[in-house]
N, C-alpha and C positions, 0 to 999 in steps of 0.2 A: 504494500500500500504506500503510495507516495506521501510525502510530508504534508502536502496540501489537502489530503484526504485522511489525515490521521484519525484513528478510531478514538472516540470519546464516549464515555457513558456518564454524563453529568446531569443528574436529575435536578431540575430547577422548578420552583413553584412561582407562578405569577398571580398576584392578587387579582380578584375578579370582580364580581358583581357588587356594586355599592347601591345603597338605597336610592340615591339620586338617579342613577342609571335606570333602575326599575321604574321610577316615577316617570322617566322620560320616554318610556315606551318599549322596554325589553319584554319579550314574550318568552318566558321560560317556566318549565315545570319539570324539574329533573327526574328522569327515569333512566333505566339502563338500556343501552342499545344492545343489539344481538352481538354475540361473540365473534361473528364472522368479520373478516377484515373490512373495515370501513375506510374508504378513500375520500378525498375532498370532494370529488364530483358526486359522490353519494350524498354527502352533506348538502351540497348546493342544489341538487335535483334539477328538474326540467321546468320548474315554475319559479316565481319570485320568492316563494316561501320554501324553506327547507323541509323535506319530508321527515327529518330527524329533529325538528325544533322541539326543545324541551328534554331531549334525551342526552345522556352522558355517553360520549364516545371515547374509545381508548386506543392509544398508540396509532394515531392517524399519521401516516408519513408525509413529509414534505420538506421543501428547502426554503429557508428564510430569504425573502427577496428584498425586504425593506423594513425599516424600523421607525416608528414615531416615538421620539424620546423627549417630547415636550408636551405641555398642556395637561389637561385632565382626562384625555382620552388616549392615553399611551397604549402602545402595543406593537405588534409586528404582523407582517403579511407572510403567509406560507403558501407555496405553490407546489403542486405535484409535478415532478418532472416526467411522469409516465401518464399522460392524459388518456382519456378514453376517446372513442371515435364519435361521440355525440356533441355536435356544435352547440347544443342548448345548455350544456352543463359547464359551469365555471370550474376551473382547476385550482382555484386559490380561495383563501379565506383569511379574514382578519382575526387575530388573537388579541382580545381586549384585556389590558392589564391595569386600567384605571389610572391612578396617579403614580404608579410604580413603573420605573423604567425597566423594561425587560432585559434580562441578562442573556442575550443572544447576540450573534453577529451575522451579518449578511453572508450567505453561503453556507451557514450551518444546516446540516440535515438533522431533522428533529422527528421525534415521535410524540404526538400531542395527545393529551387526555384532558377532557373538559366537557362543558355543557354547551350544546348548540342553542343559539337564541337568535331571534329576529329583533333588531334594534331599529326603531323609527326615529330618525333625526327630527327634533322639534316636538316629539310626542306623536302618538298614533292619531290624535285629533287633527294634526296639521295636514293630513291627507297625502303625505308623501309616501314614497316607497320605503321599504325596509332594507336593512343591511344585515346579511347573515354573518354571524361572528361566533367565536368560541370564547366562553367566559369561564371563570373559575379554573383556569388552565394550569396544568403542570406539563412539563415536557422533558424529554431526554435528548441531549445532543449526541448523535451517533458519529458524526464526522464534520469537519470544517473545510472551508475553502472550495466548496463545490461550485461548479459553474451554474449560472442562473439560466432558467428557461428563456428562450428568445422572446422578445417583446412582440406582441401582435400589432402590426401596423394599422393605424386608423387612417383611412383615406377614402376617396370617392368610390373605390371598388369594394371596400369592406364595410362601409356604413350604408345601410339601405336608404333609399330616398323617402320612403314612407316613414312617418314618425312613430305611430303607436297603433295597436289594435283598437277598434271602436267597441266599447262595452256599453254604449248608450248611457254614458255617465256613471256606470258602475265600476267596481274594482276589477282590475286586470290581474290581480295577484294569482288567482288559481288557474289562469289560462296557460296552456303549454307555450313555452317560449318559441318564437319563430325568428331566430336571429338573421335569417336571410331575407326576411320580409319587412321587419320594423326596426328602426334605429334604437328605440328604447329597449326592445328585446335583445338587440345585439349588444348594447352596453351591459345589460343585466347578465348576459351569458359570459361576459368578461369580468364580472365583479371581482375585484381583488387581484386580478391577473396583471402581469406586466404588459403594458401597451405603449405605443409610441406614436408621435407625429413627427414629420420631417419638414423642415423649412416652413413652419406653420405661420400663416398670417395672423397677426394680433387683431381681434375684432372687438375686444372689450378691454379698456385701459386698466392698468394696475390700480388696485384699490388700496385703501388704508390697511386692509388685512393681508396685503402681499399676495394677492391673487390676480390673475388676468384670464382673459378668454381668447382662445384661438379657434380656427376652423380647420377641420380635416378635409374640407371640400373647397379648395381655393377658387373653383370656378362657379360656385353656386351662389346666386343672388347677391352679388357684390355691389356695394354702394360706390358712388363716384370717388369716394375718398378712402376706400379700402376696408370698410366694414362689411357686414352682411345685413341685408334689408329684410325686415319683417313686414310683409305687406298683405298677409291673409292668415286667417285662423288655420287654414289647411296645411300650411308649410311653416313650421317653427324653425326651419334651418337645422336639420338633424346633425350636421357636421360640427356644430358648436360644442366645445368641451372646455371646462375650466382647468387651469393649471395653478397649482401651489407647489411648495417645495419642502422636501424633507432634508435638504442640504443645510447645515448650519449657516446662518447669514454671515458669520465671521469667516467662513471659508468661501462662500459664494453669495454676495448680496443679491437679493431678488431683483430681477430687472424692472426698471421703471419704464414701462412701455405705453405707447399711445396707439390708438387704432391706426392701422396702416403700416405699423412696424412689422418686423418678422423675427421669430425665434429661428435663426438660421442653424441648420444642423439638426440633430436628433434631440427631442425632449421625450423622456421615458420615465416610467414608474408604474406602481400599481394603480388600478382604476378604482377610485373610492366613490362614495356617494354621501352628500351632506344636504342640509336643509337650506342652503343658500345658493341654489342653482342646479343641484343634482349631481351628475357624474363629473368626476374631477380626477385629473392625473396628479397623484402625489409624486412629484418629480424627484427622482434620484439622479437624473441627468437632465441638464437644462441646455437648450440651444443658446447660441450667442445672440444678443440683441442687435438687430440691424435696423438703423433708423431709416424708415421709408415713409413715415407719416407726413402728410402735407401740413403747411403752416396754417395758423389761425387766420380766419377770413376777416376781411374788411368790406363793408358794403359801400356803395357810392353815396354821396351826399345828395339830398333832395334839391331839385331846382327851385327857383323862387316861387313858381306857380304850382308846386307839388306839396301836398300835405303829407308828412311822414308820420306814421303811427307805428309804434313798436309794442311788443309784449315781452316781458322778461320775468321769469320766476327767480327771485333773488334768494331763495332758500333760507328761510328762518332768520331774516335780518332784524337786528335790534341793536340798541346802544351797547349791549354786552358782546356783540360780535367784534372781533379784532378790527382795528382801524384799517389794517392792511386789506381786508376784504372790501370795505367801503371804497378804498382807493382803487382796487382792481375793477370793481363794478363800475365806478365812475369813469375810469379810463376807457373801459369797453364801450360805455354809452357815448362817450365823446369821440373816440377814435374808430372803433370797429363798427359802431352803429351810426356814426356821423351825426350825433346830436338830434335825434328825432324830435318832432314838434310835440307829440303826445306819447307818453309811455304808460302802458297798463302794467302795473307791478303786481306780482303775486308773492305770497308768503312774507308780507310785511308784518313784523311782530310789534307788540306794544312797547312802551318805553322801558319796561322792566324785563323784557325778554321772557325767558322761561320761568322766572320767579313768579309764583302764583300768589300775588298780593292784591288782587282785585283791580289792578291797573288795566285800563282799556285804551287810553290815549296813545297815539303813535306819532305825535308831532315831533318828538325828539328823534325818533328813528328817521323820519322823512327829512328833517332838517339836516341831520348828519350826512345823509346821502346827497342832498342838494348842495350842501357846502363842499363835499368832496368833488362833485361834478364841476362846480365853479373853480375849485383849485386845480382841476385837471385841464382847465382851459375851455370848459363848456359854458353853456348859457346859464343864466340865473333862473332855474326852474322854480315854479310854484307847484303846489300840490292840492289835491282834493281827495277826501276819503270820508268814511263814516265809521265811528267807533262801534264795534259789535257789542252785544250783551256779553258780559264776562262768561267765558267758558262754554259758549254756545256754538262756536263756529269751527270746532275741530282743530286738528293740527297738534303741535307740541303742547302738552299741558302747561298752562300758565301764559303761553305766548300770544293767545288771541290773534292768530294770523288773520289777515284781511287783504283784499285787493285795494289798490289805490291808483290814482293818476298823478304822474308828473306832467307838466306842460310848460312850454316856453312862451311866456306872455309877450315876447317880442315878435312872435310869429302867429300865435292863436290867442283868442280870448275865451274865457270860460263864462257861460251864461248861468249865473247862480240864481236859483230859485229856492228861497228858504223853506224849511220845514222837514227836510230829509233827516231821518235818524234811523236807529237800528231796527225799529219795528214798523215804521211807516212805509207802505208800499208806494213806489213811484207809478204814476198813471200817465197815459198819453192823452193830451188835450188837443183837440182840433181847433185851430185858431185861424180864421180867414183862409181856409184851404191849405194851411200848413200845420205841421206837427210841432208841438212843444211838450215839455215835461211838467208835471204837477209839482215836482221837487227836483232840484238838480244841485248836487248829486243826489241820487236816490237808489233804493235797493228794490230788486224785483221780488215781489211776493214773499217777503221775509218770514211770514208766519206759516207758509206752506210746509207741509211735512217733508217735501222733497229736499228741503234745506236743513233738515235735522243734523246737527253736529257737522255742518258743512258751511263753507263760505257762501255768502249771498252775493249775487252779481251786483256790480256798481255801474249805474248808468249816469253819464254826464253829457250835457249839451255844450258843444264848443262852436266857435265861429272862426272860419278861415277865409280871408279875403271877402268877407261879407256874406258867406254862405254857411248855414248851420250844418253841423255834422254831429251825429249821435254815436257815442262810443260806449260799448258795454264790456266791462272788464269782468272776467270769470275765473273761478278756480273750483271746478267740479270735485265731487268726492273722490277719494283715492281708491285704488284697487285692493286695499286691505281686505283680507278675508277670501279673496279669490284663490282657487286651487292653482298650483303651479303647472307650467307646461309639462314638467316631469312627474306629475302626480300619479298615484296608483289608480286614480279615477280618470277614465278617458272616455270622451273628451272631458277636460277639466271644467268644473263649474265656475262661471264668472258672475257670482252673486251680486257683486258690487255694481254691475252695469245697470241693474234695475233702477237704482237711485239716480245714476247719471242720466238715464233715459228720461226719467221724470223731470230732472232739472233741465234737460234740453228742451222738453216740451214747454216748460214755462218761458224759457228765453225765446223759443220760436213764436209762441203766442204774443209775447211783447213786441217782437219785431213786426209781426203781422199787424198789430195795433198801430205801430208807427206808420207802416205802409198804407194802412187803411185811411189814416188821417192825411197822408201825403205820399202817393205812389212814387214820387221822385225823391223821397228822403234818402240822404246819404248815411248809411249805417255801417259801422265797423263793430263786429263781435270778435273779441280777442281774449286769449288767456290760456291757462293750463287746464284743458278739459279732461285730462287724465284718461283719454281714450283715443282709439285709432280712427283713421279716416274711413275705414270700412266697418266701423262698429255700429250697433243699433243707436247709440246716443247721437252720433254724427248724422246718421240718416234721419233721425227725428229732428235734429236741430235745423237741417236744411230742407225739410219736407215742404212741399208746395213751391219750391223754387225761390223762396224768399231770401236765401243766403247761398253764396258760393264759397265752398271751402277751398281756399287758394292753394293749399298744398297739392291738390289734384291737378293744378296747372303746371307744376314743376315736372321736369323729366323724372321718370320713375326712380332712377338711381339716386336722386337728390331728396327724396321724400322722407326725411327723418330729422329729428333734433334732440333725440334722447337715446342713450344706449343702456340697455338693461340685460344683464346675463348674456352679453355678446350679440344681442339683437339691436340693430339700429332701427328706431321706430318713431312714430309720431305720437306725441301727447299734447303738445301745444299747437294751437290753431289760430289762424286769422281768417275771418269770413266777412264778406261784404254783400251789401244789398245790390239789386240789379242796376240801379242808377250809377253806381261806381264802376265804370267800365275800363277806364284807362288806368289800370293798376299794375304797378311793378312790385313784385313780391320776392322776398329773400329770407331764407333761413341762414343765419350767420353763425357758422360753425366755429365756436371759440371755447367751448367747455366740454361737451358730452364725450368727445372722443379722446380727451386728454386726462392723464393721471393727475395733473396739476390743474385744478378747477377753481373758479370763483363761484360757480353754481353747477348743479348737475344737469341743468337745462341749457340748451342753446337759445339765444334770443331770436326774435323774428321782427321783420320790419316790412311795411308796405308803403309805397309812395303813390299818391293818386291826385289827379286833377279833378276838381269839383266843378259842377256846372255843365 
């Protein structure tokens, strides 16, 4: 026997199931498995749930391929170097040791004894898939320095184009895996096994948790700037996979990557699953970062006879936000957005930020932003907003986020009509064949149940070159509570869209009221609608042809302003009434594709000639 495969018989015990892990979703009920030899593919089985879940298995052979030696979910991956011929059965499994660092080395051949369990990241109620693992484990190392099984390449030929089996919204856990037919089944059939991607395009920037997203299908649904486009419920882009690292950062700092960059060479490691995006390569080898991402964009300045309106989600802005963020937002508004005449802001917090002290005023927040804009060389913006009822508009507890308007009084004037407050609904008044507002600024139907725990739209009447223009700033309810794309329920339930559709109905009715009073009214509806251009909410908002969603006028590869789990998608929108025809529209990509962000949303701007 060579020295690299020297025989060892060192029994080691790994600590196993802790109470917190049980509460988080472990399914175990220890029993004894049969005495017949059990191999890892027997544990994994041909569905998402192990046929041996709850049973204790003994002396299961495998080779240690990777070790997680940090955090509260430590452990190691073991893979059988003698696979079966069934593509549905994974040949690897994770051995959970809790907070204890396992005493093994990569390349050790081991015989495992422990209890098979199914762990649901985030808890079973989260609706995600489970991870088969061994808990309460002991093991014997029989030899060291063994070669590792080859990594399975992930690419367009190995990842199916179809996403998941359709269970009519039910669980797919008990369905036989069809790894040649569905991407989710393919990934599940590789759970814990060594996989690899080569020369992988980065499609989701590095996060604060040192994770990024790549695509194994570089020719599928690419955006104009190197991401992957999410443009229908039918195709979630199955080649997307998350990458994190098992390599100590002191040895190899995690790459700080932007969308459009590349991990050149091979990135490889065991395929894991978590509750923040699903399948993930826990890299033991990382490709080199190649900078291929495009520069941040700058839009053109509006001409003298063009009204420029923008929307920008400033992500929980308050006086407790570092001044550096105010300065970056201001510089972007001045330079990248060319100082729009009107800006609809979302996620403006009150003057005390997340401190829950009954404060609702946001004048200090808006003044700090306006001052930063002036210091950056921009105009002296004024603002309009309405303080919400404390704790009634959702968002970060204590923050009282709301929508607000900035406007440049040197270019536009605001038509103020007193009486608007948190609970008074704005109405359309017909006046000599023209539309005007009962209050300005005002909120649309603030008492309606559609706005429960959500931001109410803010309507303002402005005047540009003597013509009135109505702007509606929005921030619809979030997608919280929806099942993830990688859920064990397929297709996943989008329960939050019911409320957004109700909200869209109210805004649609309000715009119809404006147009009934004046069919030639110039109306801009803008903001973070938290939904896609193909969603029921947007179909409701535009029904009757009263509004045009401008994102649909862009080339398909440019229809995005937000990146989530490697999907470039649309959440923010700008819509216009029929009379606004000479409109130039731009999504200004300065945030969503970058690891270094001042907000997680890209701003948008339109320029229009009135009259």
